[in-house]
KEKE-3310 file (N, C-alpha, C; in steps of 0.2 Angstrom, whole numbers, plus 5000, padded with zeros to 4 digits):
npx = (5313:5299:5292:5283:5272:5277:5274:5271:5278:5276:5287:5285:5280:5288:5301:5305:5314:5328:5325:5312:5298:5283:5266:5255:5240:5227:5223:5228:5238:5244:5250:5260:5269:5271:5277:5289:5295:5297:5306:5317:5322:5314:5304:5290:5272:5261:5245:5238:5226:5222:5219:5212:5199:5191:5186:5179:5183:5197:5197:5191:5202:5212:5206:5205:5218:5226:5223:5230:5244:5246:5244:5255:5272:5279:5274:5271:5263:5267:5276:5273:5260:5254:5240:5231:5219:5206:5193:5176:5166:5156:5151:5136:5131:5115:5108:5112:5116:5129:5145:5155:5172:5177:5169:5170:5168:5155:5137:5132:5119:5117:5122:5122:5126:5134:5138:5149:5148:5157:5158:5155:5165:5176:5172:5175:5188:5193:5190:5198:5211:5210:5209:5222:5229:5225:5232:5245:5252:5261:5259:5261:5252:5250:5242:5236:5230:5225:5231:5225:5213:5195:5188:5176:5167:5165:5174:5172:5164:5173:5182:5175:5173:5187:5188:5180:5186:5198:5193:5188:5200:5207:5198:5199:5213:5214:5205:5207:5207:5215:5228:5241:5243:5245:5252:5247:5248:5247:5252:5256:5253:5243:5242:5255:5255:5245:5248:5263:5267:5258:5259:5255:5265:5269:5260:5253:5249:5235:5232:5228:5235:5250:5266:5281:5292:5285:5280:5293:5297:5288:5291:5304:5302:5295:5306:5315:5308:5302:5311:5323:5340:5349:5341:5341:5355:5356:5349:5358:5369:5364:5360:5370:5372:5359:5359:5368:5363:5353:5358:5360:5368:5380:5383:5375:5378:5391:5406:5412:5401:5393:5402:5402:5389:5389:5398:5392:5379:5385:5389:5377:5371:5380:5377:5364:5364:5372:5364:5355:5346:5343:5349:5339)
npy = (5167:5158:5145:5135:5126:5120:5105:5103:5091:5083:5076:5059:5050:5039:5029:5021:5006:4998:4985:4981:4972:4974:4980:4983:4990:4993:5005:5005:5014:5011:4999:5003:5010:5001:4990:4997:4997:4983:4981:4987:4978:4977:4968:4967:4965:4966:4971:4958:4951:4957:4973:4986:4997:5005:5010:4999:4988:4988:4985:4972:4965:4966:4959:4946:4943:4944:4933:4923:4926:4924:4910:4905:4899:4905:4917:4935:4950:4963:4978:4990:4997:5002:5011:5014:5024:5025:5028:5033:5025:5011:4994:4984:4968:4964:4953:4948:4959:4961:4970:4970:4966:4965:4965:4955:4954:4952:4954:4971:4974:4966:4972:4986:5002:5013:5027:5030:5040:5053:5049:5036:5031:5034:5025:5012:5013:5016:5003:4995:5000:4997:4983:4980:4985:4976:4965:4969:4979:4990:4994:5004:5015:5021:5032:5036:5045:5040:5049:5047:5051:5047:5045:5040:5044:5057:5072:5082:5074:5065:5072:5076:5063:5061:5071:5067:5055:5061:5069:5059:5052:5061:5063:5051:5051:5062:5059:5046:5034:5025:5038:5034:5021:5018:5024:5035:5041:5053:5053:5064:5060:5063:5077:5081:5076:5084:5097:5100:5092:5096:5098:5092:5084:5075:5065:5050:5044:5043:5054:5053:5043:5044:5047:5036:5044:5054:5045:5041:5053:5055:5044:5047:5058:5051:5043:5053:5059:5049:5038:5030:5036:5024:5016:5024:5024:5010:5010:5017:5009:4998:5002:5002:4988:4984:4990:4983:4970:4972:4974:4972:4960:4959:4946:4934:4921:4919:4914:4924:4933:4924:4923:4936:4938:4929:4934:4947:4943:4937:4948:4955:4946:4947:4960:4960:4951:4959:4969:4962:4952:4936:4929:4920)
npz = (5470:5470:5461:5463:5474:5489:5498:5515:5526:5540:5552:5557:5572:5572:5564:5549:5548:5541:5529:5535:5539:5532:5528:5515:5510:5499:5486:5469:5469:5481:5477:5469:5477:5487:5480:5477:5489:5490:5480:5485:5494:5506:5517:5512:5511:5499:5495:5498:5494:5482:5474:5484:5486:5494:5511:5518:5511:5513:5527:5526:5520:5530:5540:5535:5532:5544:5553:5547:5549:5563:5563:5556:5556:5569:5565:5564:5565:5554:5560:5554:5544:5529:5523:5509:5502:5490:5485:5491:5486:5486:5483:5484:5485:5479:5482:5495:5502:5506:5506:5492:5488:5475:5460:5451:5437:5436:5431:5431:5436:5447:5458:5470:5470:5482:5492:5504:5519:5528:5541:5541:5533:5542:5553:5548:5546:5559:5564:5557:5562:5576:5575:5570:5581:5591:5588:5588:5599:5597:5584:5569:5559:5543:5534:5518:5504:5488:5474:5462:5450:5447:5433:5428:5438:5435:5436:5446:5455:5458:5465:5476:5482:5486:5495:5505:5510:5514:5525:5533:5536:5543:5554:5561:5564:5573:5583:5588:5601:5615:5613:5615:5612:5599:5584:5573:5557:5543:5527:5515:5500:5491:5491:5487:5474:5468:5471:5471:5460:5449:5436:5419:5414:5423:5423:5416:5400:5400:5408:5421:5430:5439:5433:5432:5436:5444:5454:5459:5464:5475:5482:5486:5495:5505:5509:5514:5524:5532:5534:5544:5549:5547:5539:5527:5525:5521:5509:5501:5501:5495:5482:5471:5470:5467:5454:5448:5447:5439:5427:5410:5401:5388:5383:5390:5393:5396:5404:5412:5415:5423:5434:5438:5442:5452:5461:5464:5470:5481:5488:5490:5499:5509:5513:5517:5528:5536:5540:5547:5541:5537:5522:5510)
capx = (5306:5296:5287:5278:5270:5280:5269:5274:5277:5278:5290:5281:5283:5292:5305:5305:5320:5330:5322:5307:5292:5277:5259:5252:5233:5223:5222:5234:5244:5248:5254:5266:5273:5273:5282:5295:5298:5300:5313:5323:5323:5310:5300:5283:5267:5257:5238:5238:5220:5221:5218:5206:5199:5187:5188:5177:5187:5203:5195:5191:5209:5215:5202:5207:5226:5229:5224:5235:5250:5246:5244:5261:5277:5282:5272:5270:5261:5272:5275:5270:5255:5251:5233:5230:5212:5205:5186:5171:5161:5156:5146:5133:5127:5108:5105:5114:5117:5136:5149:5160:5178:5178:5163:5172:5165:5148:5133:5131:5112:5117:5125:5119:5132:5133:5144:5150:5149:5163:5157:5155:5172:5180:5171:5178:5196:5194:5189:5204:5216:5209:5211:5229:5232:5224:5237:5252:5251:5266:5258:5261:5248:5252:5236:5237:5224:5227:5230:5222:5206:5191:5185:5169:5162:5166:5180:5169:5162:5179:5185:5170:5175:5193:5187:5177:5192:5203:5190:5188:5207:5208:5194:5202:5219:5213:5201:5207:5209:5220:5233:5247:5243:5246:5254:5243:5250:5245:5257:5252:5254:5238:5244:5261:5253:5240:5251:5270:5267:5252:5260:5253:5271:5270:5255:5254:5245:5228:5231:5226:5240:5256:5272:5287:5295:5281:5281:5300:5298:5284:5295:5310:5299:5294:5312:5318:5304:5300:5316:5329:5347:5351:5338:5344:5362:5356:5348:5364:5374:5360:5359:5375:5371:5353:5360:5372:5359:5348:5362:5359:5375:5380:5384:5373:5380:5398:5409:5413:5395:5391:5406:5400:5383:5390:5401:5387:5375:5388:5389:5370:5370:5383:5374:5358:5366:5375:5358:5350:5342:5346:5347:5336)
capy = (5167:5151:5143:5129:5126:5114:5102:5102:5084:5083:5070:5055:5048:5033:5029:5015:5004:4994:4979:4980:4968:4979:4978:4988:4988:4999:5006:5004:5018:5007:4994:5006:5012:4995:4987:5000:4994:4976:4982:4990:4973:4977:4962:4970:4961:4971:4969:4950:4949:4961:4980:4987:5005:5009:5008:4993:4983:4988:4981:4965:4962:4965:4953:4939:4942:4944:4926:4919:4928:4920:4903:4904:4897:4911:4923:4940:4956:4969:4984:4996:4996:5008:5010:5019:5024:5027:5030:5031:5022:5004:4990:4979:4962:4965:4947:4947:4965:4962:4974:4966:4969:4964:4962:4949:4955:4950:4960:4977:4974:4962:4976:4992:5007:5017:5031:5031:5047:5054:5045:5028:5029:5034:5020:5007:5014:5014:4996:4992:5002:4993:4976:4980:4986:4971:4960:4971:4986:4995:4995:5010:5015:5027:5033:5040:5045:5040:5055:5045:5053:5043:5048:5037:5047:5064:5075:5085:5069:5062:5077:5075:5057:5062:5075:5063:5051:5065:5071:5053:5050:5067:5062:5045:5052:5067:5057:5039:5033:5030:5039:5031:5014:5017:5030:5035:5047:5054:5055:5068:5059:5066:5084:5081:5076:5089:5104:5100:5089:5097:5099:5086:5080:5070:5060:5045:5046:5044:5060:5051:5040:5047:5043:5033:5050:5056:5040:5042:5059:5054:5039:5051:5062:5046:5041:5059:5061:5043:5033:5031:5036:5018:5014:5028:5021:5004:5011:5020:5003:4993:5005:4999:4981:4983:4992:4977:4964:4974:4975:4967:4958:4957:4939:4931:4914:4919:4913:4931:4935:4920:4925:4943:4937:4925:4939:4952:4939:4936:4955:4956:4942:4950:4966:4958:4949:4964:4973:4958:4948:4930:4928:4914)
capz = (5468:5470:5455:5464:5481:5493:5503:5522:5528:5547:5554:5561:5579:5572:5559:5545:5548:5535:5528:5539:5537:5531:5525:5511:5508:5496:5479:5464:5471:5486:5474:5466:5482:5490:5475:5477:5495:5488:5475:5489:5499:5512:5517:5511:5508:5495:5493:5497:5490:5477:5475:5487:5485:5499:5518:5520:5508:5517:5533:5524:5519:5536:5544:5532:5532:5551:5556:5544:5552:5569:5562:5553:5560:5572:5561:5568:5561:5553:5564:5550:5539:5524:5520:5504:5500:5483:5484:5496:5483:5488:5479:5488:5481:5481:5485:5502:5505:5508:5502:5489:5486:5468:5457:5447:5430:5435:5428:5435:5439:5453:5463:5471:5472:5487:5494:5512:5522:5532:5548:5539:5531:5548:5557:5545:5547:5566:5566:5555:5566:5582:5574:5570:5587:5595:5587:5589:5602:5594:5577:5566:5553:5539:5529:5512:5499:5481:5470:5455:5450:5444:5427:5428:5442:5434:5440:5452:5460:5461:5471:5482:5485:5489:5501:5510:5512:5518:5531:5537:5539:5548:5560:5564:5567:5578:5588:5591:5608:5618:5608:5617:5610:5592:5581:5566:5553:5536:5522:5510:5493:5487:5491:5483:5467:5466:5472:5469:5453:5446:5428:5416:5412:5428:5422:5411:5394:5402:5412:5428:5434:5440:5429:5436:5438:5449:5459:5462:5468:5481:5486:5489:5500:5510:5512:5517:5530:5537:5535:5549:5545:5545:5533:5522:5523:5518:5502:5498:5500:5491:5475:5466:5469:5463:5447:5445:5446:5433:5421:5404:5398:5380:5383:5397:5394:5397:5411:5415:5417:5428:5439:5440:5446:5459:5466:5466:5475:5488:5491:5492:5505:5515:5515:5520:5534:5541:5542:5551:5538:5534:5515:5508)
cpx = (5304:5291:5283:5277:5273:5275:5273:5273:5280:5282:5286:5284:5287:5296:5305:5313:5322:5327:5316:5301:5286:5271:5257:5245:5230:5223:5228:5240:5248:5252:5260:5271:5276:5278:5289:5299:5301:5306:5319:5324:5319:5305:5292:5278:5262:5250:5237:5231:5218:5220:5212:5205:5195:5188:5185:5181:5194:5202:5195:5197:5212:5212:5204:5214:5229:5229:5229:5242:5251:5247:5251:5266:5281:5280:5270:5268:5266:5271:5271:5265:5253:5244:5232:5222:5211:5198:5182:5165:5161:5150:5143:5130:5120:5106:5106:5115:5124:5140:5154:5166:5180:5172:5164:5169:5158:5143:5132:5124:5112:5119:5121:5125:5130:5139:5144:5150:5155:5163:5158:5162:5177:5179:5175:5186:5197:5194:5196:5210:5216:5211:5219:5232:5231:5229:5244:5251:5255:5265:5258:5257:5249:5246:5239:5231:5227:5226:5227:5215:5202:5187:5178:5164:5161:5170:5177:5167:5168:5183:5181:5172:5182:5193:5184:5182:5196:5200:5190:5195:5208:5204:5197:5209:5219:5209:5202:5209:5211:5225:5240:5248:5245:5248:5251:5246:5247:5251:5254:5254:5249:5240:5250:5259:5249:5244:5258:5271:5261:5253:5259:5259:5272:5264:5256:5249:5238:5226:5228:5231:5246:5262:5277:5291:5292:5281:5288:5300:5294:5288:5301:5308:5298:5301:5315:5314:5303:5306:5321:5335:5350:5348:5340:5351:5361:5354:5354:5369:5370:5360:5364:5374:5365:5354:5364:5368:5354:5352:5361:5366:5374:5380:5382:5375:5388:5400:5410:5407:5393:5395:5404:5394:5384:5393:5396:5382:5378:5388:5382:5369:5374:5380:5368:5359:5369:5369:5353:5345:5345:5344:5344:5340)
cpy = (5159:5150:5137:5129:5119:5112:5101:5095:5083:5076:5066:5053:5042:5034:5022:5013:4999:4987:4977:4976:4974:4976:4984:4986:4994:4999:5004:5008:5014:5001:4997:5008:5005:4991:4990:4998:4987:4976:4984:4985:4973:4971:4964:4965:4967:4968:4962:4948:4953:4969:4981:4995:5008:5006:5001:4987:4982:4984:4974:4962:4961:4959:4947:4938:4941:4937:4922:4920:4924:4913:4901:4902:4903:4917:4928:4946:4961:4975:4990:4994:5002:5006:5016:5019:5028:5031:5029:5027:5014:5001:4985:4974:4963:4959:4946:4954:4966:4967:4970:4970:4969:4961:4956:4949:4952:4956:4965:4977:4970:4966:4983:4997:5012:5022:5032:5038:5047:5049:5038:5026:5029:5028:5013:5007:5013:5007:4993:4994:4998:4986:4975:4980:4980:4965:4962:4979:4992:4996:5002:5010:5021:5027:5037:5040:5045:5046:5053:5047:5047:5046:5046:5041:5054:5067:5078:5080:5065:5066:5076:5069:5057:5066:5071:5058:5055:5067:5065:5051:5055:5065:5056:5047:5057:5064:5050:5039:5026:5032:5036:5024:5013:5024:5030:5042:5047:5057:5058:5067:5062:5074:5085:5081:5081:5096:5104:5098:5090:5098:5092:5081:5074:5065:5056:5048:5047:5050:5059:5048:5043:5043:5040:5039:5053:5052:5040:5048:5058:5049:5043:5055:5057:5044:5047:5060:5055:5038:5035:5032:5030:5015:5018:5026:5015:5005:5013:5014:4998:4995:5002:4992:4980:4985:4986:4972:4966:4975:4970:4966:4957:4950:4935:4924:4913:4917:4919:4933:4931:4922:4931:4942:4934:4930:4944:4949:4938:4943:4956:4952:4944:4956:4965:4956:4954:4969:4968:4954:4942:4929:4921:4909)
cpz = (5467:5465:5456:5472:5484:5498:5510:5524:5535:5548:5558:5568:5578:5565:5556:5546:5542:5535:5532:5535:5537:5527:5521:5509:5505:5489:5475:5466:5477:5483:5471:5471:5486:5486:5476:5483:5494:5484:5480:5495:5505:5511:5517:5508:5505:5493:5492:5494:5485:5479:5478:5487:5490:5506:5520:5517:5511:5523:5531:5523:5525:5540:5541:5533:5539:5554:5553:5547:5558:5568:5559:5558:5563:5569:5566:5563:5560:5558:5560:5544:5535:5522:5515:5501:5494:5482:5490:5493:5485:5484:5484:5483:5484:5484:5492:5505:5507:5503:5499:5488:5479:5465:5452:5440:5430:5433:5433:5439:5445:5459:5464:5473:5477:5488:5501:5514:5526:5538:5546:5537:5538:5552:5554:5546:5554:5567:5563:5559:5573:5581:5573:5577:5592:5594:5588:5592:5599:5587:5575:5559:5549:5534:5524:5508:5492:5477:5463:5455:5446:5439:5427:5432:5440:5438:5446:5457:5463:5466:5477:5486:5489:5495:5507:5514:5517:5525:5536:5540:5545:5555:5564:5568:5573:5584:5591:5598:5610:5613:5609:5614:5603:5589:5574:5563:5546:5532:5516:5502:5489:5486:5486:5476:5464:5466:5469:5462:5449:5438:5425:5414:5417:5428:5416:5405:5395:5406:5419:5432:5434:5436:5434:5439:5444:5455:5463:5466:5475:5485:5489:5495:5506:5513:5516:5524:5535:5538:5540:5545:5543:5539:5527:5520:5519:5510:5498:5496:5495:5483:5470:5465:5465:5456:5444:5443:5440:5427:5416:5401:5391:5379:5389:5398:5396:5404:5415:5418:5423:5434:5442:5444:5452:5464:5468:5471:5481:5491:5494:5499:5511:5518:5519:5527:5539:5543:5545:5548:5535:5527:5514:5504)
residu = (MET:GLU:PHE:ARG:THR:ILE:VAL:ASP:ILE:PRO:LYS:PRO:ASN:PHE:GLN:ILE:GLU:PRO:LEU:GLU:GLU:MET:LEU:PHE:VAL:GLY:SER:CYS:PHE:ALA:ASP:SER:ILE:GLY:GLN:ARG:PHE:VAL:GLU:GLU:GLN:PHE:ARG:ALA:THR:VAL:ASN:PRO:TYR:GLY:VAL:MET:TYR:ASN:PRO:ALA:SER:VAL:LEU:HIS:THR:VAL:GLU:ARG:TRP:LEU:PRO:LEU:GLN:SER:GLU:GLY:ASP:GLY:GLY:ARG:LEU:PRO:ARG:ILE:THR:PHE:ILE:THR:LEU:GLY:THR:ASN:HIS:VAL:TYR:ARG:LEU:LYS:GLU:THR:GLY:GLU:ILE:VAL:ASP:ASN:CYS:GLN:LYS:ARG:PRO:ALA:ALA:LEU:PHE:GLN:GLU:GLU:GLN:PHE:THR:VAL:ASP:GLU:CYS:ALA:ASP:TYR:LEU:ARG:ARG:THR:VAL:ASP:LEU:LEU:CYS:SER:HIS:ARG:PRO:ASP:ALA:GLN:VAL:VAL:PHE:THR:VAL:SER:PRO:ILE:ARG:TYR:ARG:LYS:TYR:GLY:TYR:HIS:GLU:SER:GLN:LEU:SER:LYS:ALA:THR:LEU:LEU:LEU:ALA:VAL:ASN:LYS:VAL:ILE:THR:SER:HIS:HIS:PRO:PRO:SER:THR:ILE:HIS:GLN:THR:TYR:PHE:PRO:ALA:TYR:GLU:ILE:MET:MET:ASP:GLU:LEU:ARG:ASP:TYR:ARG:PHE:TYR:ARG:GLU:ASP:MET:LEU:HIS:PRO:THR:PRO:GLN:ALA:VAL:GLU:TYR:ILE:TRP:GLN:GLN:LEU:VAL:ASP:HIS:TYR:PHE:SER:PRO:ARG:ALA:GLN:GLN:PHE:LEU:GLN:GLU:TRP:ALA:PRO:LEU:LYS:ALA:ALA:LEU:ASN:HIS:ARG:PRO:PHE:ASN:PRO:ASP:SER:ASP:ALA:TYR:HIS:GLN:PHE:LEU:ALA:ASP:THR:ASN:ALA:LYS:VAL:ASN:ALA:LEU:LEU:THR:ARG:TYR:GLY:VAL:CYS:PRO:GLU)
# end
C-alpha cells in the first residue's frame, strides 16, 4: 500500500559530471540547491547579482554575467545552467519604464507592479536560452520552479503565478528551435515539494520554506537522476573528507589536530586532482 504519490523524474539527455562548472540563477531556492553544489566541490556560480525571482530578471543576470566570462583569462561559459523561477510578478520603475531586479528598499510609490502572461514569461526564457546557446552551443539548461509560495499575493494568487511559470517553461521546452542545438529539461522540484513532501513537517516555521531535510531529499533526487556514475562515485569519496573537515575538535590548537587537518587537506587535494581539478 502506497501512502504518498511519487513524482516521475525523466532522465535528461545529459549527465552532470564531477566538479563541473555550473551557473545557478533565480529564486532563493536556486540559492539553496546551488550552495549544495558548492559544498560538494562543484565550481558553481550562484546568483552572481543576487536572488532573481522573475524571467526578466533572470535574463538580466545572464546578460550581465556572460560578457565577463569571455573577458576573463581563458574564461568560458559553464555547460550547465540551472534557472529557478519564483514568480511572474515584476516591478517597473515609473520614471523610466524599466523592469527592476531589486527595488533596493525605495518607496513603493516609485514602482508599478505587473504580472507577465505565459507568453511574456516564455519570451524572456527563450531569449535567455538563445543567449546561453550563442556563447556555448552545447549548453544545457535545467528549468525549475520554486516550491516556495508567496504569502503576500494570497495563496490562490501565488498558485496562479506558479501555474503561469509552469506553462511558460513547458512552452519553451516543447517549442524551442532547433532542438538539436540545446538540451532543455525541467526538474520537478515544485512537484516533489507539493506532492511527495506535502506534510508540514517538511516546512520551516513560516510554513513556506522547505526544511533542510526537504532540500536534502530534493538534492538526492537530483543526484539519482541527473548525475553520472562517476559524479556519484565522487560524492561517495568526498563525503568522509567533508565530514572530517567539518569536525569540531575538542582542542583546535593541538599539534594532533593541526596534523589531522594537514593530512585531510592532502587527501582532498589528491581527490580533486584525480578527478581533473587542480587544487588552488
